[in-house]
Every structure is written in structure tokens, then in C-alpha cells.
C-alpha positions in Angstrom: 0.0 0.0 0.0 1.6 3.2 -1.2 -0.1 5.4 1.4 0.4 3.0 4.3 3.8 1.6 4.6 3.7 -0.9 7.5 1.3 -3.0 9.5 2.2 -0.8 12.5 1.0 2.4 10.9 -2.0 0.8 9.3 -3.1 -0.8 12.5 -2.6 2.5 14.3 -4.3 4.8 11.7 -6.9 2.7 9.8 -9.4 1.9 12.6 -10.4 5.6 13.0 -10.6 6.2 9.2 -14.1 6.0 7.5 -12.8 4.1 4.5 -9.6 2.3 5.7 -11.3 1.3 8.9 -13.9 -1.2 7.6 -11.3 -2.8 5.3 -8.7 -3.1 8.1 -11.2 -4.4 10.6 -13.2 -6.9 8.5 -11.2 -7.9 5.4 -7.5 -7.3 5.5 -5.7 -10.5 6.3 -8.8 -12.7 6.7 -8.8 -15.9 4.6 -10.9 -15.7 1.5 -12.9 -18.7 0.3 -14.6 -17.2 -2.9 -12.9 -16.8 -6.3 -14.8 -13.6 -7.0 -13.6 -12.0 -3.8 -10.1 -13.1 -4.5 -10.3 -11.8 -8.1 -11.6 -8.5 -6.8 -8.6 -8.2 -4.5 -6.3 -9.0 -7.4 -8.0 -6.3 -9.6 -7.8 -3.7 -6.8 -4.1 -4.5 -6.1 -3.3 -4.2 -9.8 -5.1 -0.8 -10.0 -3.4 0.4 -6.8 0.1 0.3 -8.5 1.5 3.8 -8.4 -1.5 5.2 -6.5 -2.7 5.3 -2.9 -4.8 2.5 -1.4 -7.3 5.1 -0.3 -7.8 6.1 -4.0 -8.6 2.5 -4.9 -10.9 1.9 -1.9 -12.9 5.0 -2.7 -13.4 3.6 -6.2 -14.2 0.1 -5.0 -17.9 0.2 -5.8 -17.3 1.7 -9.2 -14.8 -1.1 -10.0 -17.4 -3.7 -8.8 -20.0 -2.2 -11.2 -17.5 -1.8 -14.1 -16.4 -5.4 -13.9 -19.9 -6.8 -13.4 -19.5 -7.9 -9.9 -16.3 -9.7 -10.8 -17.9 -12.3 -13.0 -14.7 -13.9 -14.1 -16.1 -15.7 -17.2 -17.7 -12.5 -18.5 -14.5 -10.5 -17.9 -12.4 -13.1 -19.7 -14.7 -12.7 -22.7 -14.4 -8.9 -22.9 -13.6 -7.6 -26.3 -12.9 -4.1 -27.8 -16.3 -2.7 -26.8 -15.9 -3.6 -23.2 -12.3 -2.3 -23.2 -13.5 1.0 -24.6 -16.3 1.1 -22.0 -13.8 0.6 -19.1 -11.3 3.1 -20.5 -14.1 5.8 -20.7 -15.4 5.0 -17.1 -14.4 8.0 -14.9 -15.4 6.0 -11.8 -12.4 3.6 -12.1 -8.7 3.9 -12.9 -8.5 4.3 -16.7 -5.2 2.8 -17.5 -5.0 0.6 -20.6 -2.3 -1.7 -19.3 -4.3 -2.3 -16.1 -7.5 -2.9 -17.9 -5.9 -5.3 -20.4 -4.2 -7.1 -17.5 -7.5 -7.6 -15.7 -9.1 -9.0 -18.8 -6.1 -11.3 -19.5 -5.9 -12.4 -15.9 -9.6 -13.3 -15.8 -8.9 -15.7 -18.7 -6.0 -17.2 -16.8 -8.2 -17.7 -13.7 -10.9 -19.2 -15.9 -8.4 -21.8 -17.1 -7.4 -22.5 -13.5 -11.0 -23.8 -12.9 -10.2 -26.6 -15.4 -6.7 -27.3 -14.2 -7.1 -26.9 -10.4 -10.8 -26.4 -9.7 -10.5 -22.7 -8.8 -8.1 -19.8 -8.3 -8.1 -20.5 -4.6 -7.2 -24.2 -5.2 -4.4 -23.0 -7.5 -3.0 -20.9 -4.7 -3.4 -23.7 -2.2 -1.5 -26.0 -4.6 1.5 -23.7 -4.3 1.2 -22.8 -0.7 3.4 -22.3 1.4 6.3 -20.7 -0.2 8.4 -17.6 0.2 7.3 -14.3 -1.4 10.1 -14.5 -3.9 8.8 -17.8 -5.2 5.2 -16.4 -5.3 6.4 -13.4 -7.3 8.1 -15.6 -9.9 5.0 -17.8 -10.2 2.7 -14.8 -10.6 5.0 -13.1 -13.2 5.1 -16.4 -15.1 1.3 -16.8 -14.9 -0.3 -13.4 -14.9 0.1 -9.9 -16.4 0.9 -6.7 -14.4 2.3 -8.3 -11.3 5.3 -7.5 -9.2 6.5 -7.9 -5.6 4.2 -5.3 -4.0 1.1 -6.5 -5.9 1.7 -10.1 -5.1 2.7 -9.5 -1.5 -0.4 -7.3 -0.8 -2.8 -9.7 -2.5 -1.5 -12.7 -0.7 -1.3 -10.9 2.7 -4.8 -9.6 2.2 -6.2 -13.1 1.6 -4.4 -14.8 4.4 -1.6 -16.6 2.5 1.2 -14.4 3.8 1.6 -12.8 7.2 2.1 -9.1 7.9 -1.3 -7.4 7.7 -1.6 -6.6 11.4 0.6 -6.0 14.4 0.5 -8.8 17.0 -1.2 -6.4 19.5 -3.8 -5.3 17.0 -7.2 -6.5 18.1 -8.0 -7.6 14.6 -5.0 -9.9 14.5 -6.6 -12.3 17.0 -9.7 -12.4 14.9 -7.6 -13.1 11.8 -5.9 -16.0 13.6 -9.2 -17.4 14.7 -10.3 -17.4 11.1 -7.4 -19.7 10.2 -5.2 -17.9 7.6 -3.1 -20.2 5.4 0.1 -18.7 6.8 -0.7 -19.8 10.3 -1.0 -23.5 9.3 1.6 -25.8 10.9 5.0 -25.4 9.1 3.8 -22.6 6.9 5.9 -19.8 8.4 9.1 -21.8 8.1 8.5 -22.3 4.4 7.4 -18.7 3.9 10.6 -17.4 5.6 12.9 -20.0 3.9 14.6 -17.3 1.8 14.8 -14.7 4.5 
């Protein structure tokens, strides 16, 4: 997150914020069990690149509408007309590379339903591993990914630790929800290249 550098500052500042607060308290770091929710997070992280997380959260509902509630099959089938619609939508971030990446990545996720059953099952098949390995895998598999996008996506969905300070009240709720990074042996594998 460009506007919030560490879990320490996010846990300190987000709870009082009208937009960051609900995300911090109820979504960030909690395990995800739905491919649409996971794909939404991926789309938001791609669009955050170079911008503040606050900008993206403010546009969240507009993204949901523009991408038809993250219907992955529909997005994967988008053609020139849909691209033009997205690039003219002032409610979202109108960046051709990001729009094209979302459409391409939806096609990749759709293929994962055939190869692994779902996007989540694809992630599970590769978990646990260090961030550097995740970044290589995402760069090989998807468009418009890099270390920050991959790290934030996987932290936000419970595959990597780091969303909350240990003394943040939300951290206990995240742990109760059973994030993938807290499974036996996962932290050792995640920190293998540290």
C-alpha cells in the first residue's frame, strides 16, 4: 500500500478512518474462500500500483460495477467494446495496461478452474512458499504483477503474514479465522529465503 507503509502504521491509523477502517477491521488478512472476492482483491491491487490504497478503496464500488461484480467468465470474454467502456469510465482507474491485465488475468483464472478447480485451489497447490517464489510464479502466470502487488494480494487473503501487528485486536480475529500462513509449518516455508 503506497499510502500506508507498515502494518504498524496501518493498525494505528486505519481503525479511525471511515474508508480504511472497515477494510482493516473486517477484510484485510482474513482468509478468502470465494474466487470472486479473490479476483476483486487482485483487480484492486493491480489498480493500486502507483496510486494510494485510499484512492482504490474510494473507487471500489465503481470497480465492482464496471467489472460486473467480478464475473470472471464475463470479464475473460471482454472484447474491444468492453475495453472501450472501461477506459471511458471515470469512476475507475482508466489505465490501458491495467484494464488489459485484468481481462487477460480473468482468462487465466478461468483456465485454473479446469486445471485446479479454482483460483483458490491453485493458490493452495503452491502454498506455502516464500514471497520471492510467489512473485516468480505470478509473473510467469499473470500480467501486471510485481513484488508489491503479489505481497499485498497474498497478505490480504491470508496466504502471507504481515497485515496486522500482533497487538492489533484484529490480529486475534484473523488468527481465529485460520489464515493459510498460520498452518503448521507454513511460516518456516514462507521465511525460507529470509
